[in-house]
N, C-alpha and C positions, 0 to 999 in steps of 0.2 A: 042485648045481642048475647049469646056465649060462643066461642068461639073452639072447637074442638083443639087437641093435641096438635095435628098437623096442621091445622089453619093457619096457629097461633106462629109455629114454626117459619112457617111458609112468607108470614111476615115479615115475622124478625129476620128473615134472612132477605127479604128485601128491603126493609130499611137497613142493615149490613152492607146491602151492597151500595145505594145510595150513598150512604155517608163514606167508604170506598173513594166512588167518584168522586164527590164532591173534593177530598182531600187529596184526589193525587190530581184534581186540576189545580190545587194551590202548590204543589212541591215547587220545590227550585230545578232550575239543570243544575247535574252533577257532573262532575271530570273526573277523570284516573284521579287516587290521591298519590302517584309518586311526586317524589318533590323536583319540581324545575329548577336545574342550576346547567350554565356552561359557562365554560373560561372561555376568551378570545384574546388573541393579541390588538395592540390599540390599530384600531385599521379596519377588520375581520368585520364578518357578520355571521352575528349566532342565531342560529334557528331553534327555536323551541315550537315542539308538537304536541296540541292538547287536544281534550276528548271532549266534546259536550254534548252532555244525553237531556234529549226532552222526554221527561216519564210524565209527561200530563197527556190528556187523550185528546188535544189539538194540537196543530201545527203552528210553532212560533216562528217567528223573525230575532235573531240575535242581532245586536251592535258589540262589534271588540274592543277592546280600547286597553291601552297600556301604560301606566304612570309609573312614576317614582325614581326614573333611571336621569341617567347627567344631560343636561341639557346637549344638542348638536348631535344627536342622534337621529337616522332617518328610520321607523316604524313601519312597516307593513305586514297586509294579513292576508294570506290565499286561503285555498285548498289543492294546490299544486300547481294551481297554473295561474290566470292573471292577477293581480292585485284587486283584493275588495273590500266593501266598508261593511258586509250585512250579509247574514247565512242564514237561511230557511231549513229547519229541522222541523220532517213531518211529525205526527203523538206516534208517542215510544219508539221514538230512535236517536241514535247518536252520530255525530259528525265530525269528521280530526278537523281540526286549523292549524294553518302552521305559522306562526310571530316571527317574522325577519327584526331583526336589531342590527343596524351596520353603525357600528364605529367608527368614529375618525380616527387617522392618527395623534392628533392633540387629545383624543380621550383623557382624563387624567386616569391615572392607575389606580383602580381602588374593586371592593367589592359592593353591589350595589341591590338593593332589594326593590325587586318591583313586585307591581300589581297587576296582574290581569284579569278585566273585567268583562264579562258578557252579560251583558244587558238585554232581557226579555220584551218584546214588544207593548206587554203587560206591564214592564217597569222592575217585574224582578231580575236580579242581579245574580251572580254566580261569581265571585270573584276568588282568583286561584293565586297565592304567593310563590315568586322567583325570584333568581337568584342571577345575577349576572356579574363575572369577576371579569375584570380589563387588567388583561397584564403586559407587560413591557420586556418579556425573554430579546425578543428582537428588535433594536428597534436604529435608527441611524437619523443624524437631521444635517445639515447647512446651517454649522457654525459663522462662519464669515463667508460675504463674498463679496466681487465688484459688482458697482450699480448701474456704472454709465461708463462707454466708453466709446474712442471716435476714431477712426481710421480713413486713409485715400483707397479707394479701387486701387485692385493691382500689388497692396501692400497686406503686411502680418498685421494681426497686435495680441496681444498677451494679458494675460490674468492670472491671481492667484483662487483660487477655492480651498475653504479648510472644513473637514466632514469630522463629525464626532462620532464617537459608538454612544448612544445613550441608552442603551439595552443592559440584560442582567448576562448576557454571552455572547462568545464569539463571532464576528459573521467572516465569510468566508469571502474573496472575489470580489471584494470591495472597489467600483468603477467607476467614473465621473462620464456622465452620460448629457449631448450637447443637441437638441435641435435644430441645427443651420440650415441656410437653405442651399438646394442641391450641389452647387457648386465650389461651397464653400468647402475649403479641407483643412480637417479639425487635428491636432496633436495633442496629446495628453502628456505629461510625464508625473508621475509614473502612470503607468496604461491600465494596471489595477491594482489594487494589495491584496496579496494572496489571503491575510488575516489580520481583522484588527480586532483589540482585545476587548473588552466592556469596557467602559469611560476613557479609551484611548481614542485621540485623536490624528491623523493625517490628512495634508498639505497634496495639493492637485494644480501643476501648473499647467494651464493651457497654453497653445498657440494654435493662431487658426489664420489662414489666409484666405483674403476676399478677392475674386478673381478679378482684370480686369474689365470684365463688362458689365460689372457691378453698377445699378444704375445709384444716383445721391437716396440714401433711403434713411429712416432711420427703423433699425432690425432689431423685434426684439428673440431673445435667443433664451428658449426654455432649458433649464438646470435641474439635473435631481444626480443623486447618487444611490447606485442600486448596489446592489448585495443578493448571494444566493438565499438569505432568508428574508430580504425585507430591502423596500426602497425607501430614500426620503419624499417628504414634499417637494414640489416642486418648487424653484427656483427662478428669479428672470432676469435676464442683464441686456442692458438695452444700448445696441449699438451703433454707433450716428456713421453713417458711410457718405463721402466728400468725392466728387470725382477727383482721379488723380492730378497729382501738382504736375504731373510731367506734361498734363492736357494742356494746363491753366498755363506753364512754360510756351507750347507749342501755340498755343492761341497768342500770347501774347507777344511772341515773333513774328506769327503774321501779320498782327496787326502794324508792327513797328518797322516790315517791309513795307506793307503799302502804305507809310505815311510818307517812309526815303523814298519809294515812285513817287508819289503826288509830287514831292519836294522838286527832286527831279524833273521832274514833264515842264512844271511850272519854270525850274530854272532856265531850262533848255527853251521854254518859248521868250523867255524876258531877254534871250541875247539877239533873239530875229529883230 
């Protein structure tokens, strides 16, 4: 049977559309081609925003992952709300996903080449390279400190701490912060350093008065060196508080008087 021109044309269009539909169902997801790069200070969070396109004719679920970055980072994904581990994108649609990378203060300075991958439920994967630059323009750390101290209630103890500006720029208003029980009285000398140059160090002398009412305890005290730009990782000193020696002297005196009283009593009884 012969086909006229219009029938052949319609059949050709039908076959072509079928091929296009088949091809579209095989297309991978796509994303914006803008280069992704973020620079953060060590201890800060980098935020990458990506747009994933589902160009197929069916809805798909995508699982995001991020690799190639240093160990010790916290990575999470969301769409501006709660943390999520999968995202559903309808057919012929696009959705944005936010990748948050939390660095730590101890994250090594450097430039890192990561790789974002969105794996579709049929195994097709979208891969996007990204760059994370960790800087230390501002950084401060505790170089040395006392670890253990002992004091009697009602008395004071002292210790020294050295802080270093380990960043590349000056720090302003550098101070030693201590978390102590409410009634402890804390003084530091100096109270703050107005400016600390890159690579320079400073020493703090701390004096702490423990109230007489303080019970015997091994009290951890958190130490932090803060500035306008950045704070150090926390340090800890353990303070062993013992009861006041005056209390011990008083208790000893009471015992001695009691013994003397018993001695006098039996001595008088013996004379009768």
